[in-house]
C-alpha positions as CSV (number, residue, x, y, z in Angstrom):
1,M,-14.3,17.8,-100.2
2,I,-15.0,17.4,-96.6
3,T,-11.5,16.2,-95.9
4,L,-10.1,19.2,-97.7
5,V,-12.2,21.6,-95.7
6,G,-11.4,19.7,-92.5
7,G,-7.7,19.9,-93.4
8,L,-7.9,23.7,-93.8
9,I,-9.7,24.0,-90.5
10,F,-6.9,22.1,-88.8
11,V,-4.3,24.3,-90.4
12,I,-6.1,27.2,-88.8
13,V,-6.3,25.3,-85.5
14,L,-2.5,24.7,-85.6
15,F,-1.8,28.3,-86.1
16,A,-4.2,29.2,-83.3
17,L,-2.5,26.8,-80.8
18,I,1.0,28.1,-81.7
19,W,-0.3,31.6,-81.1
20,F,-1.9,30.7,-77.8
21,F,1.2,28.9,-76.5
22,C,3.4,31.9,-77.7
23,K,1.2,34.3,-75.9
24,Q,1.3,32.3,-72.7
25,F,5.1,32.0,-73.0
26,L,5.4,35.8,-73.3
27,L,3.0,36.4,-70.4
28,R,4.9,33.9,-68.2
29,H,8.1,35.6,-68.9
30,G,6.9,39.1,-68.0
31,V,6.2,40.6,-71.3
32,K,3.3,43.0,-70.8
33,E,3.5,45.5,-73.6
34,Q,1.8,44.6,-77.0
35,V,1.5,41.0,-76.0
36,S,-0.9,40.0,-78.7
37,E,1.1,41.7,-81.5
38,R,4.3,40.0,-80.3
39,A,2.5,36.7,-79.9
40,T,1.2,37.1,-83.5
41,E,4.7,37.8,-84.9
42,L,6.3,35.0,-82.9
43,A,3.6,32.5,-83.9
44,T,3.8,33.6,-87.6
45,W,7.5,32.9,-87.8
46,T,7.2,29.7,-85.8
47,F,4.3,28.5,-88.0
48,A,6.3,29.3,-91.1
49,G,9.3,27.3,-89.8
50,V,7.0,24.4,-89.0
51,A,5.3,24.6,-92.5
52,I,8.6,24.6,-94.3
53,G,10.0,21.9,-92.1
54,L,7.0,19.7,-92.9
55,V,7.4,20.2,-96.6
56,F,11.1,18.8,-96.5
57,A,10.6,16.1,-94.0
58,V,8.3,15.7,-91.0
59,L,11.3,16.0,-88.6
60,G,12.2,19.3,-90.3
61,A,9.3,20.9,-88.5
62,F,10.8,20.1,-85.1
63,I,14.0,21.8,-86.2
64,L,12.9,24.8,-88.2
65,G,9.9,25.6,-86.0
66,P,11.9,26.0,-82.7
67,W,14.7,27.8,-84.6
68,A,12.2,30.3,-86.0
69,F,10.8,30.7,-82.5
70,Y,14.3,31.3,-81.1
71,R,15.3,33.8,-83.8
72,T,12.1,35.8,-83.5
73,L,12.2,35.7,-79.7
74,R,15.7,37.2,-79.8
75,G,14.2,40.3,-81.5
76,H,11.8,40.8,-78.6
77,D,14.4,41.0,-75.9
78,A,12.6,38.6,-73.6
79,P,14.4,37.7,-70.4
80,V,15.0,34.0,-71.5
81,S,18.3,32.2,-71.9
82,E,19.1,30.9,-75.4
83,G,18.8,27.3,-74.3
84,A,15.4,27.9,-72.6
85,A,14.1,29.7,-75.7
86,I,15.1,26.7,-78.0
87,W,13.5,24.3,-75.7
88,W,10.3,26.4,-75.3
89,G,10.1,26.6,-79.0
90,F,10.5,22.8,-79.3
91,G,7.8,22.3,-76.7
92,I,5.4,24.8,-78.3
93,V,5.9,23.1,-81.7
94,T,5.6,19.5,-80.3
95,L,2.5,20.2,-78.3
96,S,0.7,22.1,-81.1
97,L,1.5,19.5,-83.7
98,G,0.5,16.7,-81.4
99,I,-2.9,18.2,-80.5
100,T,-3.6,19.1,-84.1
101,A,-2.5,15.6,-85.4
102,A,-4.7,13.9,-82.9
103,G,-7.7,16.0,-83.7
104,F,-7.2,15.5,-87.5
105,L,-6.8,11.8,-87.1
106,G,-10.0,11.8,-85.1
107,F,-11.7,13.9,-87.8
108,L,-10.5,11.4,-90.6
109,K,-11.9,8.5,-88.6
110,L,-15.2,10.3,-88.1
111,V,-15.6,10.9,-91.8
112,G,-14.5,7.4,-92.7
113,A,-11.3,8.3,-94.5
114,Y,-9.0,6.5,-91.9
């Protein structure tokens, strides 16, 4: 039960990290209007891409997550080149998954499941 609740918390942490990095991305690229709402939309689609990618194969998260980030970003007319948008999406997904995985492995070790 503890592991299940911990896993749910880390899913929430993963979304929060993706949202935070998306918001920082938008702010860095000069988006000033409705930043929180745009970051939420960008993070939701990126998170969905990561989640679907994780179901098919772990590597799928690193393909579908950045692709979802890129496609959603195109709808926001942010002043970013296509290549940079894909690489930023890949970086956001990689960093968010890395931080979450490290935290979850630490949690599993703490409760004795690892």
